[in-house]
C-alpha positions in Angstrom: -17.1 41.5 -10.1 -19.3 39.6 -7.4 -18.0 36.5 -5.7 -20.6 34.0 -4.7 -20.7 33.1 -1.2 -19.6 29.6 -0.1 -22.5 27.2 0.6 -23.6 27.0 4.3 -23.7 23.5 5.9 -27.2 22.5 7.1 -25.7 20.7 10.0 -26.4 22.2 13.5 -23.4 23.2 15.5 -24.1 20.4 18.0 -23.6 17.8 15.3 -20.4 19.1 13.9 -18.2 17.0 16.3 -20.0 13.9 15.2 -19.7 14.8 11.5 -16.0 15.3 11.8 -15.5 12.1 13.8 -17.2 9.8 11.2 -14.4 7.2 10.1 -15.9 7.0 6.5 -15.9 9.6 3.9 -19.3 11.4 4.1 -20.6 14.2 1.7 -23.6 16.5 2.0 -25.3 17.2 -1.3 -27.8 20.1 -1.6 -31.0 20.1 -3.6 -29.2 21.7 -6.7 -26.8 18.8 -6.6 -23.9 20.8 -5.4 -21.6 19.9 -2.3 -22.6 21.6 0.9 -20.1 20.0 3.2 -17.6 17.1 3.6 -16.1 15.5 6.7 -12.3 15.0 7.4 -12.4 11.4 6.1 -13.9 12.6 2.7 -11.1 15.2 2.5 -8.6 12.4 2.7 -10.5 10.2 0.3 -10.9 13.0 -2.4 -7.4 14.4 -1.7 -9.0 17.9 -1.4 -9.9 20.4 1.2 -13.5 21.1 2.2 -13.0 24.7 0.9 -12.0 23.5 -2.5 -14.9 21.1 -3.1 -17.8 23.0 -1.5 -20.1 24.5 -4.0 -19.0 22.2 -6.9 -21.4 19.7 -8.5 -21.1 16.4 -6.6 -20.6 14.3 -9.7 -17.7 16.6 -10.8 -15.8 15.9 -7.7 -16.8 12.2 -7.2 -16.3 9.9 -10.2 -18.5 6.8 -9.9 -18.3 4.0 -12.5 -22.1 3.7 -12.8 -25.0 5.6 -14.2 -25.9 7.1 -10.8 -27.2 10.6 -11.5 -30.8 9.5 -12.4 -31.2 7.1 -9.4 -29.7 9.7 -7.1 -32.3 12.2 -8.2 -35.2 9.8 -7.7 -34.0 9.1 -4.1 -33.7 12.7 -3.4 -37.2 13.4 -4.8 -38.9 10.6 -3.0 -36.8 11.0 0.1 -35.8 7.4 0.2 -32.4 5.5 0.6 -30.1 4.2 -2.1 -27.5 1.6 -1.8 -24.8 0.9 -4.5 -22.4 -2.1 -4.1 -19.0 -2.7 -5.6 -18.5 0.2 -7.8 -15.2 2.1 -8.6 -15.3 5.5 -7.0 -12.5 8.0 -7.2 -11.7 11.7 -8.0 -9.5 13.7 -10.1 -6.8 13.6 -7.4 -6.7 9.8 -6.8 -7.2 6.5 -8.4 -10.5 4.7 -8.0 -11.3 2.2 -5.4 -13.9 -0.6 -5.3 -16.4 0.9 -2.8 -19.9 0.8 -1.5 -22.2 3.9 -1.5 -25.0 4.5 1.0 -27.1 7.5 0.1 -30.0 8.8 2.3 -32.0 12.0 2.9 -30.7 14.3 5.8 -33.5 14.6 8.3 -34.6 18.1 9.0 -33.1 19.6 5.8 -35.3 19.3 2.7 -33.7 18.1 -0.5 -30.3 17.5 1.3 -28.7 14.1 0.8 -25.9 12.5 2.7 -23.5 10.3 0.6 -21.4 7.9 2.5 -18.4 6.2 0.6 -17.1 2.8 2.1 -13.9 1.7 0.3 -13.9 -2.1 0.1 -10.3 -2.2 -0.2 -9.7 -0.3 3.1 -12.3 -2.3 4.9 -10.6 -5.5 3.8 -7.1 -4.3 4.8 -8.2 -3.4 8.3 -8.2 -7.2 9.1 -4.9 -7.8 7.5 -3.0 -7.4 10.7 -4.2 -10.7 12.0 -3.8 -12.3 8.6 -0.2 -11.4 8.3 0.5 -12.6 11.8 -1.0 -16.1 11.2 0.8 -16.2 7.9 4.1 -15.6 9.6 3.6 -18.2 12.2 2.8 -20.7 9.5 5.8 -19.6 7.5 8.0 -20.2 10.7 6.7 -23.7 11.2 7.2 -24.4 7.5 10.8 -22.9 7.6 11.8 -25.1 10.5 10.6 -28.2 8.9 12.0 -27.4 5.4 15.4 -26.4 6.8 15.8 -29.8 8.6 14.1 -32.1 6.1 15.2 -30.5 2.8 18.1 -28.2 3.0 20.6 -30.8 4.4 19.8 -33.5 1.7 19.8 -30.8 -0.9 23.5 -29.9 0.1 24.5 -33.7 -0.3 22.7 -33.8 -3.7 24.4 -30.7 -4.9 27.9 -32.0 -3.7 27.4 -35.4 -5.2 26.4 -33.9 -8.7 29.5 -31.7 -8.6 31.7 -34.8 -8.0 30.0 -36.7 -10.7 30.7 -34.0 -13.1 34.4 -34.3 -12.9 34.4 -37.7 -14.7 31.5 -37.1 -17.3 31.4 -36.1 -20.9 30.3 -32.5 -21.8 26.8 -33.7 -22.8 26.3 -35.4 -19.5 27.6 -32.5 -17.6 24.6 -30.5 -18.8 22.5 -32.9 -16.7 24.5 -32.5 -13.4 24.6 -28.8 -14.1 20.9 -28.8 -14.1 20.7 -30.7 -10.7 23.1 -28.3 -9.1 21.0 -25.2 -10.5 17.7 -26.6 -9.4 19.0 -27.5 -6.1 20.3 -24.0 -5.5 17.0 -22.5 -6.6 15.1 -24.6 -4.1 17.6 -23.6 -1.3 17.1 -19.9 -2.2 13.4 -20.3 -1.9 13.8 -21.9 1.4 15.9 -19.0 2.6 13.2 -16.6 1.5 10.6 -18.5 3.5 13.1 -18.5 6.6 13.5 -14.7 6.1 9.7 -14.2 6.1 9.4 -16.1 9.4 12.3 -14.3 11.0 11.0 -12.6 14.2 14.0 -10.4 14.8 13.0 -6.9 15.5 14.5 -4.1 13.4 17.4 -2.3 14.9 15.9 1.2 14.6 17.7 4.6 14.5 17.7 7.9 12.5 17.7 7.1 8.8 18.2 9.3 5.8 15.7 8.0 3.4 17.3 9.5 0.4 20.5 7.6 1.2 18.4 4.5 1.2 16.7 5.4 -2.2 20.1 6.2 -3.8 21.8 3.0 -2.8 18.8 1.1 -4.2 19.0 3.1 -7.4 22.7 2.5 -7.8 22.3 -1.3 -7.1 19.5 -1.7 -9.4 21.3 0.2 -12.4 24.4 -2.0 -11.9 22.4 -5.2 -11.8 18.6 -6.3 -12.4 17.5 -2.8 -13.3 20.3 -2.0 -16.0 17.6 -1.6 -18.7 15.5 0.9 -16.7 15.6 4.7 -16.5 15.4 5.6 -12.8 14.3 9.2 -11.9 14.9 10.8 -8.6 12.2 13.1 -7.4 13.0 14.0 -3.8 11.9 16.4 -1.2 15.3 17.9 -0.1 13.8 19.0 3.3 12.6 15.6 4.3 13.3 14.9 7.9 15.1 11.7 9.1 13.0 8.7 9.6 12.8 6.2 12.4 13.9 2.7 11.3 16.4 0.0 10.4 18.4 1.2 7.3 19.3 -2.1 6.0 15.7 -3.5 6.2 14.3 -0.3 4.5 16.9 -0.8 1.8 15.6 -4.3 1.3 12.1 -2.9 0.9 13.0 -0.4 -1.7 15.3 -3.0 -3.5 12.4 -5.5 -3.6 9.9 -2.9 -5.1 12.4 -1.7 -7.7 13.3 -5.2 -8.7 9.6 -6.0 -9.2 9.1 -2.9 -11.3 12.2 -3.9 -13.4 11.0 -7.5 -13.9 7.5 -6.2 -15.0 9.0 -3.9 -17.6 10.9 -6.8 -19.3 13.9 -6.6 -21.6 12.3 -3.5 -23.3 13.0 -1.4 -20.1 10.9 1.5 -18.8 10.9 4.2 -16.2 10.8 4.0 -12.4 10.4 7.3 -10.4 11.7 7.3 -6.8 9.5 10.1 -5.1 9.8 11.3 -1.5 7.6 13.9 0.1 6.2 15.1 3.4 2.5 14.9 4.4 1.8 16.4 7.8 -1.8 15.4 8.0 -1.1 11.6 7.4 -1.9 9.6 10.6 -2.4 6.0 11.5 -5.3 5.4 13.7 -4.7 2.1 15.9 -7.4 0.0 17.5 -6.9 1.8 20.8 -7.9 5.1 19.1 -4.4 6.6 19.3 -3.4 8.5 16.2 0.2 7.9 15.2 1.8 10.5 12.7 3.2 9.0 9.5 4.3 12.0 7.6 7.4 10.6 5.6 6.3 9.4 2.2 8.1 7.2 -0.3 6.7 6.3 -3.7 8.2 3.7 -6.1 6.3 4.4 -9.4 6.7 2.6 -12.7 5.1 2.7 -16.1 4.8 -1.1 -16.6 1.7 -3.1 -17.3 0.3 -2.9 -13.9 -0.7 -5.6 -11.4 -2.9 -8.5 -12.7 -6.4 -7.7 -11.8 -7.0 -11.1 -10.1 -4.3 -10.5 -7.6 -4.3 -6.8 -7.2 -6.1 -6.9 -3.8 -3.9 -9.7 -2.3 -0.5 -8.6 -3.5 0.9 -8.4 0.2 -0.4 -11.8 1.1 2.3 -14.6 1.2 2.6 -16.9 -1.8 0.6 -14.5 -4.1 2.6 -13.8 -7.3 1.8 -12.5 -10.8 4.9 -14.1 -12.3 4.9 -17.7 -13.5 7.9 -18.7 -11.4 7.6 -16.1 -8.7 7.4 -17.3 -5.1 5.1 -14.8 -3.9 7.1 -13.7 -0.8 8.7 -10.6 -1.9 5.8 -8.2 -1.3 4.8 -10.2 1.7 8.2 -9.6 3.2 8.0 -5.8 2.3 4.6 -5.6 4.0 6.0 -7.4 7.1 9.1 -5.1 7.3 7.1 -1.8 6.9 4.5 -2.9 9.5 7.3 -3.9 12.0 8.4 -0.2 11.6 5.1 1.0 12.6 4.4 2.2 9.1 2.0 1.6 6.2 2.3 0.4 2.7 -0.3 0.7 -0.1 -0.6 0.3 -3.9 -2.6 1.8 -6.6 -2.1 0.1 -10.2 -3.5 0.7 -13.6 -1.8 -0.2 -16.9 1.0 2.3 -17.3 1.1 3.5 -13.8 1.8 1.4 -10.6 2.7 3.2 -7.3 3.8 1.6 -4.1 3.5 4.2 -1.3 5.3 3.6 2.0 4.5 5.9 5.1 6.9 6.1 8.0 7.3 7.9 11.2 9.9 10.7 11.9 12.9 10.0 13.9 12.5 12.9 16.3 9.0 11.9 17.1 9.6 8.2 17.7 13.0 8.2 19.4 11.6 9.6 22.6 8.8 7.0 22.9 9.9 3.9 21.2 12.5 1.3 22.7 14.3 -1.0 20.3 13.0 -3.9 22.3 9.4 -3.0 22.2 7.5 -5.3 19.9 6.1 -3.5 16.7 2.7 -4.6 15.3 2.8 -6.8 12.3 0.3 -4.7 10.4 -1.4 -1.4 11.4 -5.0 -2.0 12.6 -6.6 0.6 10.3 -5.6 2.4 7.2 -3.9 5.9 7.6 -6.1 8.9 7.5 -5.7 12.6 6.9 -6.5 15.2 9.5 -8.5 18.2 8.6 
């Protein structure tokens, strides 16, 4: 039985370094419509190695939510460029992302086309660092004002309502109970705003992430997640993380609570998944690559994120619930970024996955001081090394 030889990339050896360094996913497609080569960014986007995809029909490996084959063939035959904006692009290994496609002939290689994929979601998230910093400053100012102008009078209103209730009929007590309940709800909201504006740096140390996940699981099953089935899917060899155990517990609790509330009284399933991905790195603005190999996923089978907020769920005051404050996921994002990590979400009806990427303790303890300020958000999304 003969085995076909793998396709040979038409790129000259002198251009290989430039090809590998391109920060956006890029694919070379031969005259027969099969993949000749992909760069490192495309390996990360497709979640597949170059060896696995080279030789395969390009539209079998890249799923585009648009009738693109005919337009692609015309561009190849006429040796012209093709631009496609705002289409969903994915693969069999990952959920689709809203992206822009740039397609052009490769000079010096007849019939060969280069396809560049620019995920709009990632491009937008690259500016989120400054956005969260500004939001945090605004929240701090708001918290200081609200704490002085509202919380103290609310304490007096609550106390007065409780005193009045001592001499009222049962019918009137319902009104004072309403005053007390609403006052406490407002105080709780103010405390969330204060927490979001808190500039205290995490007290980092070596953390067993499975202990954090297990504590969150047990707390959920005894309270807000009693109606849920929570599955543990852990990598037993996962190394220790570098972080603040209590803050990371708060992150997981917030995510599990959101999943439980989205499921409603009927319940559902939450999967707590941990795994190690050695090639996952965060590239900062200074060009330095920081390894983030420790992965946690909180996955639920609920209805998914509302489409109109899916791209902004980590922004303050964005909520899909009628009475939500919109601070829970903003706080989660803030804590993860202060740990030098990254958080992302993919959501479709029946499958929502929040993924947290964190550094190893043995890699960070040597270089990170507890007093050293951590960034509010990473400058660029994580990437995979080839």
